[in-house]
Every structure is written in C-alpha cells, then in structure tokens.
C-alpha positions in Angstrom: 34.1 -38.9 12.0 31.0 -36.7 12.4 31.9 -34.5 9.4 32.1 -37.6 7.1 28.7 -38.8 8.4 26.8 -35.6 7.5 27.0 -35.9 3.7 26.0 -39.6 3.9 23.0 -38.7 6.1 21.9 -35.9 3.7 22.1 -38.3 0.8 20.1 -41.0 2.7 17.4 -38.4 3.6 17.2 -37.3 -0.1 16.7 -40.9 -1.2 14.0 -41.3 1.4 12.2 -38.1 0.1 13.1 -36.0 3.1 14.8 -32.6 2.5 17.8 -32.2 4.8 17.9 -29.1 6.9 21.3 -28.2 5.4 19.8 -28.2 1.9 16.7 -26.1 2.7 16.7 -22.7 1.0 15.3 -19.5 2.6 12.1 -18.4 0.9 12.3 -14.8 -0.5 10.4 -12.2 1.7 6.8 -11.5 0.9 7.0 -7.7 0.1 4.0 -5.5 0.4 4.0 -2.0 -1.1 1.6 0.9 -1.0 1.7 4.1 -3.2 -0.4 7.1 -3.9 0.4 7.5 -7.6 -1.0 11.0 -8.0 -3.9 11.2 -10.4 -3.5 8.2 -12.7 -6.2 9.2 -15.1 -6.7 8.1 -18.7 -7.3 10.6 -21.5 -10.9 9.8 -22.2 -13.9 11.6 -20.7 -16.2 9.6 -18.4 -19.5 11.4 -18.1 -20.0 9.8 -14.7 -16.8 11.2 -13.3 -15.3 14.6 -12.7 -12.2 14.0 -14.9 -12.4 17.1 -17.0 -9.0 18.3 -15.8 -7.3 15.3 -17.3 -8.3 15.6 -20.9 -6.2 16.6 -23.9 -8.0 19.9 -24.3 -8.1 20.9 -20.7 -5.7 23.2 -18.8 -3.4 20.3 -17.8 -3.0 19.2 -21.4 -3.1 15.6 -20.2 -2.5 13.6 -23.4 -1.6 10.1 -24.6 2.1 10.7 -24.5 2.0 11.8 -20.9 -0.3 9.0 -19.9 2.0 6.4 -21.4 5.0 7.9 -19.6 3.1 7.9 -16.3 2.1 4.2 -16.8 5.7 3.3 -17.5 7.0 5.4 -14.6 4.6 3.7 -12.2 5.7 0.3 -13.5 9.4 1.3 -13.1 8.9 2.3 -9.4 7.1 -1.0 -8.6 9.9 -3.0 -10.1 12.5 -0.9 -8.2 10.7 -1.4 -4.9 10.7 -5.2 -5.6 14.4 -5.3 -6.2 15.2 -9.0 -6.8 11.5 -10.0 -7.1 8.3 -8.1 -7.7 6.3 -7.2 -4.6 3.7 -9.8 -3.7 1.1 -7.1 -3.1 0.9 -3.6 -4.3 -1.8 -1.2 -3.0 -2.5 1.8 -5.1 -4.7 4.9 -4.7 -5.7 7.7 -7.1 -6.3 5.3 -10.0 -9.2 6.2 -12.2 -10.6 3.0 -13.7 -10.0 -0.5 -15.0 -8.4 0.8 -18.2 -5.5 2.4 -16.4 -4.9 -0.7 -14.4 -5.1 -2.9 -17.4 -2.6 -0.6 -19.2 -0.3 -0.8 -16.2 -0.4 -4.6 -15.8 -0.6 -5.6 -19.4 1.0 -2.9 -21.6 3.9 -1.6 -19.6 7.2 -3.1 -18.4 5.1 -4.6 -15.5 3.5 -7.1 -17.9 6.5 -9.5 -17.4 5.5 -9.8 -13.7 2.0 -11.3 -14.5 0.1 -9.2 -11.9 -3.6 -9.5 -11.5 -5.7 -6.9 -9.6 -8.9 -6.0 -7.9 -10.2 -2.5 -7.5 -13.1 -0.4 -6.2 -15.7 1.5 -8.1 -16.5 4.4 -5.8 -18.8 7.4 -5.9 -15.8 9.6 -5.3 -16.2 13.3 -6.3 -13.0 13.2 -8.4 -13.6 9.8 -9.8 -10.6 8.1 -8.3 -10.3 4.7 -6.7 -8.0 2.3 -4.8 -6.7 -1.0 -6.1 -4.6 -4.0 -5.1 -2.2 -5.8 -7.5 -1.2 -9.3 -6.5 1.2 -12.1 -7.6 -1.0 -15.1 -8.2 1.7 -17.6 -7.0 2.0 -15.7 -3.6 -1.5 -14.6 -2.9 -4.5 -16.6 -4.1 -7.7 -14.5 -3.7 -10.7 -16.1 -2.2 -12.8 -13.0 -1.7 -12.7 -9.3 -2.5 -15.3 -6.5 -1.9 -15.7 -2.8 -1.9 -16.9 -1.3 1.4 -19.0 1.7 0.7 -19.0 4.7 3.0 -22.7 5.5 3.5 -23.8 9.1 3.5 -25.8 10.4 6.4 -27.4 13.7 7.4 -24.1 14.7 9.0 -21.7 13.1 6.4 -22.9 13.9 2.9 -19.4 13.9 1.3 -18.8 11.1 -1.1 -15.4 9.4 -0.9 -13.5 6.3 -1.9 -14.7 2.9 -0.9 -12.4 0.7 1.2 -11.0 -2.3 -0.6 -10.9 -5.6 1.3 -9.3 -8.7 -0.2 -8.7 -12.1 1.4 -6.2 -14.5 0.0 -4.3 -17.7 0.8 -0.5 -17.4 1.3 2.2 -20.0 1.2 1.6 -21.1 4.8 -2.0 -22.0 3.9 -3.3 -19.2 6.2 -5.7 -16.5 5.2 -4.3 -13.0 4.9 -6.8 -10.1 5.0 -5.7 -6.9 3.2 -7.4 -3.5 3.4 -6.5 -0.6 1.0 -7.9 2.8 2.0 -7.8 6.4 0.8 -9.4 8.6 3.4 -11.0 12.0 2.6 -8.6 14.9 1.9 -8.0 17.9 4.1 -9.6 20.3 1.6 -11.8 22.8 3.3 -9.6 22.8 6.4 -8.1 20.2 8.7 -10.7 20.5 11.5 -13.6 20.9 9.1 -12.7 17.8 7.1 -11.6 15.6 10.1 -15.1 14.2 10.9 -15.1 12.6 7.4 -11.8 10.8 8.0 -13.0 9.7 11.4 -16.1 8.3 9.9 -14.1 6.2 7.4 -11.7 5.1 10.1 -14.6 3.9 12.2 -15.9 1.7 9.4 -12.4 0.4 8.8 -12.1 -0.4 12.5 -15.4 -2.2 12.6 -14.3 -4.4 9.7 -10.9 -5.3 11.1 -12.4 -6.0 14.6 -14.9 -8.4 12.9 -12.0 -10.3 11.3 -9.9 -10.4 14.4 -12.8 -11.7 16.4 -13.9 -14.4 13.9 -10.6 -15.9 12.7 -8.6 -18.2 14.9 -5.3 -16.8 13.7 -6.2 -13.4 12.1 -3.6 -11.8 9.9 -4.6 -8.3 8.8 -2.7 -5.7 6.8 -4.1 -2.1 6.4 -2.4 0.2 4.0 -3.4 3.5 2.6 -3.2 7.3 2.3 -5.1 8.4 5.4 -4.5 12.2 4.8 -3.6 12.0 8.5 -0.5 11.3 10.6 0.3 8.4 12.9 -0.6 10.7 15.9 -3.9 11.8 14.4 -7.2 10.8 16.0 -8.2 8.6 13.0 -5.2 6.4 13.6 -4.5 6.7 17.3 -8.0 7.0 18.8 -10.3 5.3 16.3 -8.1 2.5 14.8 -6.0 2.5 17.9 -3.0 1.6 15.8 -0.1 2.1 18.2 3.6 2.3 17.6 5.3 -1.0 18.1 6.4 -1.7 21.7 7.5 -4.8 23.7 4.0 -5.7 24.6 2.1 -7.0 21.6 -1.5 -8.2 21.6 -3.0 -10.4 18.9 -6.2 -8.4 19.1 -4.6 -5.0 18.6 -3.3 -3.0 15.5 0.2 -1.7 15.2 1.8 1.0 13.1 5.0 -0.2 11.4 6.4 3.3 10.6 5.3 5.4 13.5 8.5 5.0 15.6 10.7 5.7 12.6 9.1 9.0 11.7 9.0 10.0 15.3 12.8 9.5 15.6 13.6 11.2 12.3 11.9 14.5 11.5 13.3 14.4 7.9 11.5 11.1 7.1 8.1 11.0 5.5 6.1 10.1 2.4 4.9 13.6 1.6 6.3 17.1 2.0 4.2 20.1 2.8 5.7 23.6 3.2 9.1 22.2 3.8 8.1 19.6 6.4 8.2 15.9 5.8 5.0 14.1 6.9 3.7 10.6 6.9 0.3 10.3 5.2 0.8 6.8 3.9 0.6 4.1 6.4 1.3 0.4 7.0 -0.7 -1.1 9.9 -0.8 -4.8 10.9 -2.6 -6.9 13.5 -0.6 -8.3 16.4 -0.3 -11.8 15.1 1.8 -10.6 12.2 4.4 -9.3 14.7 4.8 -12.7 16.4 8.2 -14.0 15.4 7.4 -17.5 16.4 4.7 -17.5 13.7 5.4 -19.0 10.3 4.6 -15.7 8.7 5.6 -12.4 10.4 7.3 -9.1 10.1 9.3 -6.7 12.2 9.4 -2.9 12.6 12.8 -2.7 11.0 11.5 -4.4 7.8 9.3 -1.5 6.9 10.6 1.4 4.8 9.8 4.5 2.9 11.2 4.3 -0.7 13.6 7.2 -1.2 15.2 6.4 -4.5 17.1 9.4 -6.0 15.0 9.4 -9.1 11.8 9.8 -7.0 13.1 13.1 -5.5 13.9 16.5 -6.8 15.4 19.7 -5.2 13.0 21.7 -3.0 14.1 25.2 -4.2 11.7 27.0 -1.9 12.3 25.3 1.5 15.6 23.5 0.9 16.5 19.8 0.8 14.5 17.5 -1.5 10.9 16.7 -2.1 8.9 14.1 -4.1 9.3 14.6 -7.9 5.6 15.2 -8.8 3.8 14.7 -12.1 2.2 18.2 -11.7 3.0 21.1 -9.5 -0.3 22.9 -9.5 -1.3 23.0 -13.1 2.2 22.9 -14.4 3.4 19.6 -15.8 6.7 18.4 -14.2 7.0 15.0 -15.7 7.8 13.3 -12.4 6.3 10.3 -10.6 4.1 11.4 -7.7 3.7 13.8 -4.9 3.9 10.8 -2.5 6.7 8.3 -1.9 5.9 4.6 -1.7 6.0 2.7 1.5 6.7 -1.0 1.8 7.4 -3.9 4.2 8.8 -7.4 4.1 7.1 -10.4 5.7 9.2 -13.5 6.5 8.2 -17.1 6.0 9.7 -19.3 8.6 
C-alpha cells in the first residue's frame, strides 16, 4: 500500500505549496575557473603602459586579426570549461584593459553568457591586470576593490594589484574572492622571491581579516603565483596546506597540491620539459565542510587539459600548452598556461 500512497502525498504537498523531496532537482555546480591568458593586449598604444611590443608595427606584428582570434579563443576555452553551463566565476590575469574585457564579454561567442566583470587598474610595468568575470544570477556583487601593493625602500618593483570581490550566492551567504598575479621570476628565482613574499603577506592579511570578521567566512583565492604549492609564498606566508583529514575553518587549503604531488606529469605550465603548477586554487576551511550548504572537495578541482589546448613538445617530448607566442614567433595558440577550475556544490 505504501507505493500507492507516495504519489498521493506528493500531489497533496504540491497543492499545499510544499515541494516534495522526490520532486526536488539537484542544482548545477557552481564552477570557478582561473586562467592566465598570456598577454591579452589590444592593438592600440597606451602612453601610460609599456605595450609597445603588442602593436601592429612592432616585432610581434600584433594586429586586429590576431587580436580578434585571441578574443574568440579565450571565449571558446571558457565555454569549454563550463561544459553544460558557463562557469559562475572566471578569474583572468594578463589582461590589458577594459577594452579587451568588453570585447571578450560583448563581442565574442561569450556574449550569449551575459557575463559582467570587475578588474584592477594597476601600475604594473607591463601594463597588465587581473579581472573577474561573473554570472549575475549566481554571484551578486556587493563590493569590489583593488588592493595596491605599496612600494617601500626595499620593494620598489611595481606589480599587479590584488582584486577582491564580495558577492551573494544562492545560499544567501557572502563569498569573498581574491584574484592575484604575483611578480614574475625575471631576474632570478631567489632575487625575485622577496617581491612575491611581499604580495603574499598582503594577501594573507586581507584573508585573515575576513576570516576573523565574518561568522561563516567563505574565501576563494585564485591566481598565478609564479610559485609552486611548496614555495614559501604559499606554504609559509599564506599557510595554504594540502587537504588532509583535519580541517580548520580558520585555515587556508590548496585544492590541487595533492594531485600534482602524486602526478609529476600534471601541471598548468611547462618549463624545460617539466610540468609545474603556477596557477592555484585556495579556499578557506569552511568551504571544505560537506555539512555546509555550499562546499567543495579536493576531487572536484581540475586542470583543464583539452587536446586543443596542447601541442607537441618537440624538444623535451610529450605535450605542452599551445601558446600564442613562442618568444617573438607567433604560434596562433591559446596561452602558455592551462586553466584550472573547481566545482562547488549546493546542498
């Protein structure tokens, strides 16, 4: 008799305005993506930026045709990462200005996804910035800001600002997102490391403040750190540890650290034949609490390795990211980095 009673009960609950458990549908995952898009410059000279390399009459011969191809390629990759639905959030670095983001979101195949964006306006030497694209129905911004990296007597190198955006998600909670692009290793790893440590310190101060002030803090950090999960900037300054059984709501955790430790052929960047992880996804402990209405797991984080993003590595063997440029030579590829992404589940 019980099986005859269930349809009647479901109908009764519907008439009363209550959705039966059997009729509830699982909400699609909240996908977060980060990608270093390798020099997304426009073709116009900005006198305030060092963009001379990316002009039609420069050595790279960066022209309108190549720019439009690059914009369409970036859009194609974002759609591919989204699979059935566009990612809710997309962090980008190495974007020049508002014009390239407007071209990407309004005049490429991505225009159908109705993305909006926020970005920094940094004093970076090369004139590149970071940005965050968001789906308005999944992330409702309440605040965004650029966090400037102040110069001191010891740290005179200008670099990218850190982007911080706070928004409301479907649970009604606030999600804090940081997008960062730490200083490069130019000039030597040890010589440049203090600059990355300095940016990591400021990022740590900002995340500590949020974790201390919000009752149920939910923090996502994504970016190109020009460092590895085991580097001091991540392990010692941010203290972003590989995920283990013991999770603290006040700590930060690296979603991809265990994967790349287990698999030496896994990474987002390849240097002299070795895969490395320079692009990181880090979360606060609350986002790993599976009893929470919004959470993720280590196995839900990935490095996008679509075949069209890769090309043969003729020098060292295997494959490598299909770059836009190899040195000064135009390759027509996508980027020298692979995207990373993670799914969050709504309970």
